[in-house]
N, CA and C atoms as an extended XYZ file, in Angstrom:
243
Properties=species:S:1:pos:R:3:atomname:S:1:resname:S:1:resid:I:1 pbc="F F F"
N         0.700       -1.473        0.089 N   PRO     1
C        -0.115        0.026        0.001 CA  PRO     1
C         0.815        1.221       -0.013 C   PRO     1
N         0.368        2.409       -0.655 N   ASN     2
C         0.735        3.520       -0.638 CA  ASN     2
C         0.223        4.431        0.460 C   ASN     2
N         0.692        4.628        1.472 N   PHE     3
C         0.282        5.531        2.825 CA  PHE     3
C         0.894        7.061        2.333 C   PHE     3
N         0.027        7.865        2.714 N   ARG     4
C         0.435        9.337        2.744 CA  ARG     4
C        -0.182        9.913        4.003 C   ARG     4
N         0.378       10.964        4.220 N   ARG     5
C        -0.100       11.757        5.673 CA  ARG     5
C        -0.817       12.834        5.024 C   ARG     5
N        -2.038       12.654        5.487 N   ARG     6
C        -3.007       13.706        5.098 CA  ARG     6
C        -3.365       14.878        5.955 C   ARG     6
N        -3.323       14.740        7.308 N   TYR     7
C        -3.050       15.754        8.170 CA  TYR     7
C        -2.232       15.649        9.214 C   TYR     7
N        -1.434       16.544        9.982 N   GLU     8
C        -0.509       16.789       11.100 CA  GLU     8
C        -1.093       17.212       12.340 C   GLU     8
N        -1.123       16.980       13.432 N   PHE     9
C        -1.470       17.528       14.257 CA  PHE     9
C        -0.160       17.723       15.165 C   PHE     9
N         0.214       19.035       15.663 N   GLY    10
C         1.272       19.307       16.268 CA  GLY    10
C         0.783       19.379       17.595 C   GLY    10
N         1.915       19.250       18.528 N   GLY    11
C         1.496       19.911       20.060 CA  GLY    11
C         1.420       18.396       20.886 C   GLY    11
N         1.928       17.590       20.416 N   HIS    12
C         1.943       16.047       21.385 CA  HIS    12
C         3.399       15.818       21.649 C   HIS    12
N         3.398       16.121       23.003 N   VAL    13
C         5.169       16.502       23.494 CA  VAL    13
C         5.631       14.804       23.712 C   VAL    13
N         4.757       13.834       23.772 N   ASP    14
C         5.235       12.682       24.057 CA  ASP    14
C         4.761       11.592       22.846 C   ASP    14
N         4.094       12.140       21.917 N   GLY    15
C         3.657       11.452       20.843 CA  GLY    15
C         2.148       11.191       21.058 C   GLY    15
N         1.356       10.408       20.165 N   ALA    16
C         0.104       10.491       20.139 CA  ALA    16
C        -0.119        8.656       19.793 C   ALA    16
N        -0.688        8.249       20.761 N   PHE    17
C        -1.011        6.744       20.541 CA  PHE    17
C        -2.212        6.387       20.143 C   PHE    17
N        -3.234        7.112       20.480 N   SER    18
C        -4.748        6.673       20.214 CA  SER    18
C        -5.585        7.797       19.498 C   SER    18
N        -6.654        7.624       18.852 N   ALA    19
C        -7.354        8.731       18.389 CA  ALA    19
C        -8.697        8.355       18.231 C   ALA    19
N        -9.746        9.105       18.530 N   SER    20
C       -11.099        8.856       18.525 CA  SER    20
C       -11.848        9.897       18.060 C   SER    20
N       -12.903       10.257       17.215 N   PHE    21
C       -13.707       10.931       16.936 CA  PHE    21
C       -15.065       11.116       17.553 C   PHE    21
N       -15.584       12.168       18.071 N   ASN    22
C       -16.786       12.435       18.634 CA  ASN    22
C       -17.791       11.794       17.417 C   ASN    22
N       -19.199       11.901       18.239 N   HIS    23
C       -20.213       11.328       17.490 CA  HIS    23
C       -20.728       12.059       15.845 C   HIS    23
N       -20.074       13.317       15.925 N   ASN    24
C       -20.418       14.027       14.669 CA  ASN    24
C       -19.363       14.363       13.910 C   ASN    24
N       -18.126       13.757       14.132 N   SER    25
C       -16.832       13.983       13.781 CA  SER    25
C       -16.365       15.363       13.840 C   SER    25
N       -17.006       16.640       14.642 N   THR    26
C       -16.189       17.625       14.855 CA  THR    26
C       -15.319       17.814       15.954 C   THR    26
N       -14.937       16.777       16.748 N   GLU    27
C       -13.875       16.707       17.454 CA  GLU    27
C       -13.142       15.581       17.390 C   GLU    27
N       -11.587       15.772       17.746 N   LEU    28
C       -11.032       14.443       17.492 CA  LEU    28
C       -10.172       14.389       19.017 C   LEU    28
N       -10.361       13.106       19.708 N   ALA    29
C        -9.522       13.084       21.091 CA  ALA    29
C        -8.430       12.400       20.702 C   ALA    29
N        -7.180       12.784       21.119 N   VAL    30
C        -6.051       12.301       20.991 CA  VAL    30
C        -5.074       12.139       22.338 C   VAL    30
N        -5.077       10.669       22.435 N   GLY    31
C        -4.294       10.127       23.833 CA  GLY    31
C        -2.708       10.084       23.455 C   GLY    31
N        -2.191       11.127       24.351 N   GLN    32
C        -0.658       11.405       24.473 CA  GLN    32
C         0.066       10.366       25.228 C   GLN    32
N         1.100       10.188       24.820 N   GLY    33
C         2.130        9.341       25.565 CA  GLY    33
C         2.214        9.718       26.929 C   GLY    33
N         1.821       10.842       27.646 N   ASN    34
C         2.094       11.081       28.851 CA  ASN    34
C         0.966       10.845       29.712 C   ASN    34
N         0.073        9.973       29.064 N   GLY    35
C        -1.498        9.912       29.719 CA  GLY    35
C        -2.416       11.131       29.504 C   GLY    35
N        -1.980       12.177       28.993 N   ASP    36
C        -2.948       13.114       28.687 CA  ASP    36
C        -3.822       12.777       27.567 C   ASP    36
N        -5.144       13.537       27.333 N   ILE    37
C        -5.933       13.281       26.265 CA  ILE    37
C        -5.958       14.871       25.567 C   ILE    37
N        -5.793       15.002       24.331 N   LYS    38
C        -5.922       16.678       23.983 CA  LYS    38
C        -6.997       16.327       22.915 C   LYS    38
N        -8.162       17.472       22.735 N   ILE    39
C        -9.269       17.427       22.039 CA  ILE    39
C        -8.837       18.387       20.913 C   ILE    39
N        -9.101       17.889       19.724 N   TRP    40
C        -8.959       19.010       18.696 CA  TRP    40
C       -10.046       19.346       18.130 C   TRP    40
N       -10.545       20.557       17.793 N   GLN    41
C       -11.874       21.018       16.982 CA  GLN    41
C       -11.446       20.760       15.496 C   GLN    41
N       -12.174       20.314       14.989 N   LEU    42
C       -12.157       19.748       13.601 CA  LEU    42
C       -13.085       20.925       12.587 C   LEU    42
N       -12.574       21.149       11.560 N   GLU    43
C       -13.343       21.862       10.413 CA  GLU    43
C       -14.008       20.944        9.664 C   GLU    43
N       -15.199       21.847        8.847 N   THR    44
C       -15.942       20.838        7.824 CA  THR    44
C       -14.837       21.026        6.623 C   THR    44
N       -15.430       20.210        5.738 N   LEU    45
C       -14.690       20.041        4.498 CA  LEU    45
C       -14.686       21.555        3.733 C   LEU    45
N       -15.909       21.844        3.872 N   GLN    46
C       -16.171       23.348        3.383 CA  GLN    46
C       -15.472       24.649        3.818 C   GLN    46
N       -15.338       24.420        5.147 N   GLU    47
C       -14.521       25.548        6.194 CA  GLU    47
C       -12.905       25.031        5.286 C   GLU    47
N       -12.623       24.121        5.108 N   LEU    48
C       -11.180       23.927        4.764 CA  LEU    48
C       -10.984       24.335        3.399 C   LEU    48
N       -11.932       23.859        2.396 N   ILE    49
C       -11.767       24.468        1.014 CA  ILE    49
C       -11.789       26.128        1.076 C   ILE    49
N       -12.908       26.632        1.674 N   ASP    50
C       -12.713       28.201        1.896 CA  ASP    50
C       -11.294       28.478        2.385 C   ASP    50
N       -10.941       28.437        3.204 N   ARG    51
C        -9.592       28.726        3.987 CA  ARG    51
C        -8.437       28.614        2.784 C   ARG    51
N        -8.741       27.174        1.921 N   GLY    52
C        -7.541       27.010        0.981 CA  GLY    52
C        -7.563       27.945       -0.238 C   GLY    52
N        -8.700       27.970       -0.138 N   CYS    53
C        -9.280       29.215       -1.502 CA  CYS    53
C        -8.833       30.585       -1.410 C   CYS    53
N        -8.721       31.164       -0.093 N   VAL    54
C        -8.162       32.403        0.334 CA  VAL    54
C        -6.549       32.462        0.232 C   VAL    54
N        -6.040       31.133        0.549 N   TRP    55
C        -4.578       30.706        0.561 CA  TRP    55
C        -4.031       30.935       -0.849 C   TRP    55
N        -4.811       30.517       -1.816 N   LEU    56
C        -4.660       30.275       -3.378 CA  LEU    56
C        -4.620       31.871       -3.652 C   LEU    56
N        -5.560       32.524       -3.514 N   GLN    57
C        -5.971       33.722       -3.974 CA  GLN    57
C        -4.414       34.667       -3.468 C   GLN    57
N        -3.968       34.422       -2.310 N   ALA    58
C        -3.065       35.047       -1.630 CA  ALA    58
C        -1.799       34.822       -2.135 C   ALA    58
N        -1.671       33.810       -2.907 N   GLY    59
C        -0.247       33.710       -3.415 CA  GLY    59
C         0.577       32.694       -2.517 C   GLY    59
N         0.111       32.203       -1.324 N   TYR    60
C         0.468       31.453       -0.461 CA  TYR    60
C         1.370       30.113       -1.388 C   TYR    60
N         0.587       29.362       -2.023 N   PHE    61
C         1.150       28.043       -2.407 CA  PHE    61
C         2.181       28.482       -3.445 C   PHE    61
N         2.613       29.620       -3.805 N   GLU    62
C         3.375       29.621       -4.789 CA  GLU    62
C         4.866       29.220       -4.152 C   GLU    62
N         4.861       29.414       -3.229 N   THR    63
C         6.281       28.754       -2.192 CA  THR    63
C         6.133       27.602       -1.141 C   THR    63
N         4.710       27.301       -1.228 N   HIS    64
C         4.271       26.222        0.132 CA  HIS    64
C         3.294       25.012       -0.741 C   HIS    64
N         3.302       24.548       -1.859 N   GLY    65
C         2.689       23.799       -2.288 CA  GLY    65
C         3.331       23.313       -3.360 C   GLY    65
N         2.730       21.909       -3.901 N   SER    66
C         3.349       20.990       -4.970 CA  SER    66
C         2.055       21.562       -6.158 C   SER    66
N         2.563       21.163       -7.335 N   GLU    67
C         1.685       21.622       -8.649 CA  GLU    67
C         0.209       20.880       -8.486 C   GLU    67
N         0.339       19.752       -8.032 N   GLU    68
C        -0.903       18.752       -7.905 CA  GLU    68
C        -1.672       19.173       -6.823 C   GLU    68
N        -1.167       19.898       -5.644 N   THR    69
C        -2.130       20.609       -4.420 CA  THR    69
C        -2.837       21.901       -5.094 C   THR    69
N        -2.030       22.501       -5.732 N   VAL    70
C        -2.682       23.920       -6.068 CA  VAL    70
C        -3.555       23.610       -7.459 C   VAL    70
N        -3.250       22.834       -8.105 N   ALA    71
C        -4.361       22.198       -9.311 CA  ALA    71
C        -5.620       21.705       -8.431 C   ALA    71
N        -5.428       20.933       -7.732 N   ALA    72
C        -6.894       20.079       -7.048 CA  ALA    72
C        -7.403       21.162       -6.045 C   ALA    72
N        -6.675       22.208       -5.370 N   LEU    73
C        -7.560       23.363       -4.648 CA  LEU    73
C        -7.952       24.102       -5.801 C   LEU    73
N        -7.531       24.604       -6.852 N   ALA    74
C        -8.228       25.352       -7.707 CA  ALA    74
C        -9.483       24.906       -8.457 C   ALA    74
N        -9.336       23.708       -8.820 N   GLU    75
C       -10.522       22.968       -9.104 CA  GLU    75
C       -11.790       22.825       -7.964 C   GLU    75
N       -11.132       22.330       -6.703 N   ALA    76
C       -12.343       22.934       -5.696 CA  ALA    76
C       -13.026       24.065       -5.390 C   ALA    76
N       -11.944       25.259       -5.689 N   CYS    77
C       -12.549       26.353       -5.587 CA  CYS    77
C       -13.502       26.787       -6.520 C   CYS    77
N       -13.283       26.361       -7.597 N   LYS    78
C       -14.216       26.754       -8.667 CA  LYS    78
C       -15.651       25.842       -8.596 C   LYS    78
N       -15.547       24.760       -7.939 N   ARG    79
C       -16.756       23.791       -7.839 CA  ARG    79
C       -17.433       24.644       -6.516 C   ARG    79
N       -16.915       25.047       -5.667 N   SER    80
C       -17.442       25.498       -4.315 CA  SER    80
C       -18.309       26.967       -4.645 C   SER    80
N       -18.084       27.633       -5.645 N   ARG    81
C       -18.544       29.122       -5.706 CA  ARG    81
C       -19.964       28.799       -6.178 C   ARG    81
């Protein structure tokens, strides 16, 4: 299989060892190596697309994204209008 990282959550000092979504997938609870649990607020797909479209218009991806990423996001921005 070809595995690719889709998201990265920083802020886990001792690593993350388990994760679970809440009932409507708006929060992610992550069990850390030190025994703490960190709760992450998740955005909807539309919120992520909207933010990406703003970054695309601002030129952020000229130095921070692959051609594939820029093309896929540009297409998603067209469809979400």
